[in-house]
NUTITI-793321 format. One line per 10 residues: their letters; for each residue y, z, x of N, C-alpha, C. Coordinates in Angstrom, 2 decimals. Example, Ala and Ser with C-alpha at 12.3 -4.5 7.8 and 13.67 -1.06 7.14 Angstrom:
// NUTITI-793321
AS) -5.69 7.80 13.19 -4.50 7.80 12.30 -3.30 7.80 13.20 | -2.25 7.08 12.85 -1.06 7.14 13.67 0.03 7.87 12.90
END
This chain:
// NUTITI-793321
MKIGEILELT) -95.99 112.89 94.67 -95.63 113.52 95.64 -96.85 113.42 96.56 | -96.55 112.96 97.95 -97.42 112.64 99.13 -97.99 113.99 99.70 | -99.14 113.73 99.90 -99.71 114.93 100.47 -99.07 115.25 101.52 | -98.58 114.90 102.30 -97.94 115.20 103.68 -96.58 115.83 103.49 | -95.66 115.48 102.56 -94.54 115.84 102.27 -95.14 117.37 101.78 | -95.94 117.12 100.91 -96.45 118.85 100.38 -96.86 119.88 101.38 | -97.96 119.47 102.19 -97.61 120.50 103.61 -96.71 120.75 104.36 | -95.61 119.78 104.44 -94.22 119.91 105.27 -93.70 121.22 104.36 | -93.91 120.91 103.07 -92.82 122.29 102.24 -93.57 123.05 102.69 | -95.01 123.68 102.26 -95.56 124.32 102.24 -95.70 125.56 103.36
QTTMSLAEIA) -95.52 124.81 105.15 -95.29 125.03 105.97 -93.63 125.74 106.51 | -92.62 125.23 105.65 -91.33 125.25 105.97 -90.81 126.08 104.90 | -90.68 125.63 103.50 -89.81 126.21 102.47 -90.29 126.87 101.18 | -91.21 126.61 100.63 -91.49 126.70 100.03 -93.39 126.95 99.56 | -93.80 127.65 98.64 -95.05 128.08 98.59 -95.26 126.80 97.62 | -96.97 126.53 97.65 -97.54 125.74 96.84 -97.34 125.89 95.42 | -97.29 127.22 94.60 -97.20 127.47 93.55 -95.74 127.01 93.20 | -94.62 127.46 93.99 -93.11 126.93 94.06 -93.14 125.53 93.76 | -94.07 124.47 94.15 -93.85 123.33 94.50 -94.62 122.77 92.86 | -95.54 123.08 92.73 -96.51 122.63 91.69 -95.64 123.21 90.40
RDQLTIGKLP) -94.95 124.36 90.61 -93.89 124.61 89.37 -92.41 123.94 89.22 | -92.04 123.79 90.10 -90.51 122.85 90.24 -90.90 121.06 90.52 | -91.79 120.75 90.98 -91.87 119.36 91.49 -93.42 118.52 91.10 | -94.37 119.17 90.90 -95.43 118.45 90.25 -95.41 118.94 88.74 | -96.25 117.58 88.07 -96.93 117.81 86.57 -98.05 118.65 86.70 | -98.82 118.82 87.64 -99.66 120.18 87.94 -99.60 121.30 88.12 | -100.43 122.20 87.69 -100.15 123.43 87.90 -100.34 123.44 89.57 | -100.44 125.38 89.82 -100.85 125.48 91.18 -102.30 125.27 91.73 | -103.50 126.06 90.20 -104.55 125.61 90.55 -105.24 124.02 91.02 | -104.65 123.25 90.22 -105.12 121.90 90.22 -104.67 121.32 91.71
ATKALKVAGC) -103.51 121.76 92.12 -102.61 121.53 93.03 -103.62 121.68 94.59 | -104.18 122.88 94.25 -105.15 123.70 95.32 -106.19 122.52 95.17 | -106.98 122.54 94.41 -108.07 121.86 94.66 -108.01 120.61 94.79 | -106.91 119.73 94.49 -106.65 118.66 94.73 -106.24 118.41 96.32 | -105.40 119.61 96.80 -105.57 119.58 98.53 -106.79 119.53 99.28 | -107.30 120.89 98.76 -108.94 120.46 99.26 -109.88 119.21 99.39 | -109.25 118.71 98.43 -110.35 117.51 98.20 -110.14 116.31 99.10 | -108.49 116.53 99.15 -107.98 115.50 100.16 -108.66 116.21 101.80 | -108.95 117.31 101.83 -109.40 118.03 103.39 -108.50 118.96 103.91 | -107.31 119.28 103.20 -106.85 119.81 103.45 -107.07 121.87 103.53
YSINGKKGWY) -106.12 122.52 104.15 -107.07 123.82 104.11 -105.71 124.84 104.49 | -105.89 126.00 103.51 -105.16 126.90 104.34 -105.52 128.08 105.20 | -104.78 129.11 106.17 -105.08 129.81 106.62 -104.92 131.17 106.28 | -105.53 132.24 106.22 -105.15 133.50 105.89 -104.14 134.20 106.89 | -102.95 134.54 106.19 -102.28 135.10 107.22 -101.64 134.29 107.74 | -101.41 132.69 107.82 -100.54 131.96 107.83 -100.08 131.08 106.87 | -98.69 130.74 107.15 -97.65 130.38 105.92 -98.43 128.52 106.06 | -98.60 128.34 104.74 -98.57 126.84 104.47 -100.09 126.02 104.14 | -100.09 124.75 104.17 -101.35 123.92 104.26 -101.16 123.21 105.17 | -102.74 122.74 105.89 -102.86 122.01 107.13 -103.80 120.88 106.66
YEGDKRVLEQ) -103.75 119.84 107.48 -104.68 118.31 107.43 -104.98 118.05 109.22 | -106.26 118.07 109.37 -106.49 117.40 110.86 -107.51 116.64 110.31 | -106.91 115.14 110.28 -107.92 113.94 109.80 -107.11 112.73 109.73 | -107.59 112.05 108.99 -106.92 110.29 108.91 -105.60 110.68 108.50 | -104.85 110.45 109.20 -103.42 110.11 108.75 -102.84 109.42 107.45 | -103.96 108.31 106.88 -103.30 107.70 105.74 -103.52 108.83 104.62 | -104.55 109.64 104.40 -104.22 110.63 103.52 -102.98 111.18 103.11 | -102.72 111.44 104.42 -100.68 112.45 104.47 -100.16 111.50 103.36 | -100.38 109.77 103.56 -99.36 109.13 102.48 -100.12 108.96 100.84 | -101.24 109.65 100.90 -101.72 109.64 99.55 -100.95 110.15 97.99
SIYDFVALSK) -101.01 109.90 97.24 -100.27 110.99 96.40 -101.30 112.31 95.96 | -100.74 113.16 95.99 -101.67 114.64 95.40 -102.40 114.04 94.39 | -101.91 113.48 93.06 -102.69 112.65 91.80 -103.75 112.22 92.45 | -103.77 111.30 93.33 -105.27 110.69 93.81 -106.29 111.86 94.04 | -106.25 112.67 94.08 -107.02 113.46 94.32 -107.38 114.75 93.12 | -106.40 114.60 92.22 -106.36 115.64 91.21 -107.95 115.60 90.67 | -108.69 114.43 90.08 -109.75 114.33 89.43 -111.19 114.26 90.36 | -110.39 114.30 91.58 -112.05 113.65 92.66 -113.02 114.44 92.55 | -114.18 113.91 92.26 -115.17 115.28 92.05 -115.53 115.26 93.95 | -116.15 116.55 94.26 -117.04 116.68 95.81 -117.31 115.38 95.94
QKASSINYIA) -118.49 115.05 95.23 -119.08 113.81 96.14 -118.25 112.85 96.35 | -117.32 112.02 95.25 -116.18 111.26 95.47 -115.35 111.59 96.66 | -115.17 112.62 96.55 -113.92 113.27 98.20 -115.10 113.18 99.25 | -116.01 113.76 99.57 -117.03 113.32 100.58 -117.03 112.14 101.11 | -117.46 111.13 100.19 -117.54 109.71 100.44 -116.30 109.18 100.99 | -115.35 109.62 100.33 -113.59 108.92 100.55 -113.62 109.41 102.25 | -113.65 110.96 102.62 -113.47 111.60 104.01 -114.26 110.91 104.89 | -115.90 110.48 104.37 -116.76 109.73 105.34 -116.32 108.43 105.64 | -115.71 107.60 104.87 -115.47 106.47 104.89 -114.09 106.52 105.63 | -113.13 107.06 105.32 -112.04 107.31 105.96 -112.16 107.82 107.72
SNNNNEETAT) -113.22 108.57 107.86 -112.97 109.15 109.29 -114.36 108.20 110.18 | -115.20 108.30 109.17 -116.20 107.61 110.53 -116.22 105.74 110.53 | -115.29 105.09 109.82 -115.42 103.74 109.95 -114.58 103.35 110.55 | -114.95 102.63 111.88 -113.99 102.16 112.76 -113.21 100.80 112.16 | -113.70 99.92 111.37 -112.76 98.67 110.36 -112.10 99.52 109.73 | -110.75 99.61 110.18 -109.66 100.08 108.82 -109.55 99.36 107.79 | -109.76 98.05 107.93 -109.07 97.29 106.47 -110.34 97.39 105.56 | -111.81 97.85 106.04 -113.10 98.30 104.86 -112.82 99.35 104.90 | -112.24 100.57 105.52 -112.10 101.58 105.03 -111.11 102.25 103.80 | -110.52 101.44 104.11 -109.14 101.18 103.04 -109.59 100.61 101.56
SKQVASNSKV) -110.22 99.78 101.88 -110.49 99.13 100.25 -111.62 99.91 99.69 | -112.53 100.49 100.41 -113.52 101.19 100.08 -112.83 102.54 99.24 | -111.76 102.89 99.93 -111.21 104.05 99.67 -110.17 103.75 98.04 | -109.43 102.62 98.11 -108.66 102.01 97.07 -109.98 101.95 95.87 | -110.80 101.08 96.07 -111.74 100.90 95.08 -112.64 102.10 94.41 | -112.70 103.40 95.70 -113.15 104.63 94.93 -112.03 105.20 94.12 | -110.95 105.44 94.65 -109.57 106.01 93.47 -109.65 105.25 92.55 | -109.59 103.57 92.64 -109.36 103.03 91.08 -110.63 102.96 90.48 | -112.08 103.98 90.31 -113.07 104.29 89.69 -112.52 105.44 89.34 | -111.95 106.30 89.97 -111.56 107.90 89.74 -110.54 107.72 88.38
ESEYDSIDKL) -109.85 106.91 88.40 -108.97 106.92 87.63 -108.83 106.42 86.16 | -110.48 105.59 86.05 -110.95 104.96 85.09 -111.68 106.12 84.22 | -112.22 106.93 85.01 -113.04 108.37 84.58 -112.20 109.28 84.39 | -110.95 109.23 84.22 -110.10 110.62 83.53 -110.26 110.65 81.90 | -111.06 111.78 81.73 -111.18 112.06 80.33 -109.48 112.58 79.57 | -109.32 113.02 78.53 -108.43 113.44 77.59 -107.93 114.51 77.91 | -108.46 115.45 78.49 -108.16 116.70 79.26 -107.37 116.91 80.32 | -107.92 115.75 81.40 -107.76 115.50 82.73 -105.77 114.85 82.34 | -105.82 114.15 81.58 -104.45 113.28 81.47 -103.86 113.86 81.17 | -104.10 115.25 80.30 -103.02 116.04 79.80 -102.75 117.16 80.98
LIQNERDSKQ) -103.72 117.58 81.78 -103.29 118.15 83.14 -102.02 117.58 83.65 | -102.27 116.15 83.92 -101.34 115.50 84.95 -100.07 114.95 84.18 | -100.12 115.06 83.19 -98.97 114.23 82.44 -97.80 115.00 81.93 | -96.41 114.82 81.88 -95.48 115.43 81.74 -95.75 115.91 79.91 | -94.47 116.43 79.86 -94.63 117.26 78.01 -94.69 116.12 76.98 | -95.38 116.36 76.17 -95.23 115.67 74.68 -94.69 116.35 73.51 | -94.26 115.43 73.05 -93.79 116.02 71.32 -95.07 115.91 70.63 | -95.04 116.84 69.70 -95.97 116.56 68.06 -95.30 117.07 67.14 | -95.34 116.22 66.17 -94.96 116.82 64.85 -95.97 117.36 64.14 | -97.74 117.52 64.70 -98.39 117.91 63.52 -99.13 119.67 64.11
RVYRGFYWNT) -97.97 120.07 64.80 -98.13 121.43 65.33 -98.03 122.58 64.13 | -98.62 123.65 64.38 -98.68 124.90 63.53 -99.02 126.02 64.56 | -97.81 127.04 64.20 -98.18 127.90 65.54 -99.28 129.29 65.00 | -99.73 129.48 65.65 -100.72 130.78 65.30 -101.12 131.33 66.85 | -101.42 132.72 67.25 -101.09 133.35 67.91 -102.83 133.53 68.32 | -103.82 133.96 69.45 -105.05 134.22 69.52 -105.03 135.17 70.68 | -106.35 135.99 70.80 -106.58 136.85 72.08 -107.62 135.87 72.87 | -106.95 135.46 74.09 -108.18 134.88 75.01 -108.40 135.65 76.23 | -109.62 135.35 76.91 -109.94 136.18 77.87 -109.01 136.18 79.06 | -109.23 136.92 80.01 -108.43 136.81 81.33 -108.61 135.64 81.88
DIIDFLDNVK) -109.79 135.03 82.07 -109.90 134.14 83.03 -109.37 132.70 82.46 | -109.55 132.90 80.91 -108.49 131.52 80.62 -107.23 131.65 80.91 | -106.68 132.66 80.55 -105.47 133.10 80.74 -105.07 132.76 82.06 | -105.49 132.99 83.14 -105.44 132.60 84.18 -104.85 131.11 84.38 | -106.15 130.66 83.94 -106.08 129.06 84.32 -104.92 128.68 83.62 | -104.51 128.87 82.23 -103.66 128.12 81.26 -102.13 128.79 82.31 | -101.87 130.02 83.29 -100.64 130.11 83.91 -100.52 129.66 84.64 | -101.89 128.92 85.59 -101.24 127.73 86.34 -101.32 126.45 85.94 | -100.88 126.35 84.67 -100.76 124.92 84.12 -99.25 124.61 83.94 | -99.26 123.40 84.07 -97.41 123.34 84.04 -96.72 123.42 82.46
HGNKSDLMNE) -95.75 124.35 82.49 -95.19 124.53 81.03 -95.34 123.39 80.77 | -95.22 123.33 79.08 -95.37 122.01 78.13 -96.25 121.34 77.73 | -97.55 121.75 78.66 -99.00 121.13 78.55 -99.91 121.76 78.09 | -99.73 123.23 77.94 -100.69 124.00 77.40 -101.32 124.22 76.14 | -100.16 123.88 75.33 -100.63 123.67 73.63 -101.58 122.17 73.56 | -101.27 121.41 74.31 -101.90 120.25 74.10 -102.98 120.37 74.99 | -103.14 120.86 76.04 -104.69 121.25 76.86 -105.43 121.73 75.97 | -104.72 122.95 75.63 -105.73 123.56 74.59 -106.60 122.93 73.32 | -105.20 122.48 72.69 -106.04 121.73 71.70 -106.69 120.90 71.95 | -106.67 120.15 72.91 -107.60 118.81 73.58 -108.93 119.44 73.64
IVRSVLKDKG) -108.76 120.40 74.81 -109.98 121.39 75.06 -111.00 121.52 73.88 | -110.45 122.41 72.50 -111.03 122.70 71.48 -111.57 121.60 70.79 | -110.73 120.61 70.39 -110.86 119.60 69.83 -112.09 118.76 70.50 | -112.38 118.29 71.61 -113.38 117.99 72.30 -114.76 118.90 72.02 | -114.92 119.91 72.31 -116.06 121.03 71.88 -116.31 120.87 70.41 | -115.52 121.02 69.41 -115.61 120.37 68.17 -116.12 119.37 67.64 | -115.74 118.50 68.33 -116.37 117.05 68.01 -117.61 116.83 68.32 | -117.93 117.23 69.93 -119.34 117.35 70.59 -120.50 118.01 69.91 | -119.94 119.21 68.71 -120.76 119.80 68.17 -120.78 119.26 66.49 | -120.02 118.45 66.10 -120.23 117.61 65.08 -119.48 118.65 63.89
LI) -118.55 119.66 64.22 -117.68 120.18 63.59 -116.45 119.64 62.64 | -116.04 119.10 63.58 -114.66 117.76 62.81 -115.18 116.21 63.32
END
């Protein structure tokens, strides 16, 4: 979904949480972070999200900004807003975005993909701290088990335990 479409919906009919739940494959928290990375902002007491910058950003997908680091985002915004040569700005922006896509790790990919089936699942109940539950509540339904499996697997592999 394009940034411009999301902004329009947030200003008229839907909250960002509803958009994330119904129309995106990411939760509210990653969507909020992606909008901020794209240069969008919200105003306390005023409905919706807003953007005042290079109009080309409004035509980009929110997924282009999901895993961008602050440094990469600021360089994209700098290139887009300060470079008078439109062609150069666009090519640098595309190059930066393609580098970001190759830098997704398995956890990032799970956050932005649709639900997957797995036959190697066993149900176990665990107690989680509230900050982790708050994060999980913002993840689109269906990805939570895959995401938690991948996070735990990644830590255990890094420590040499599996």
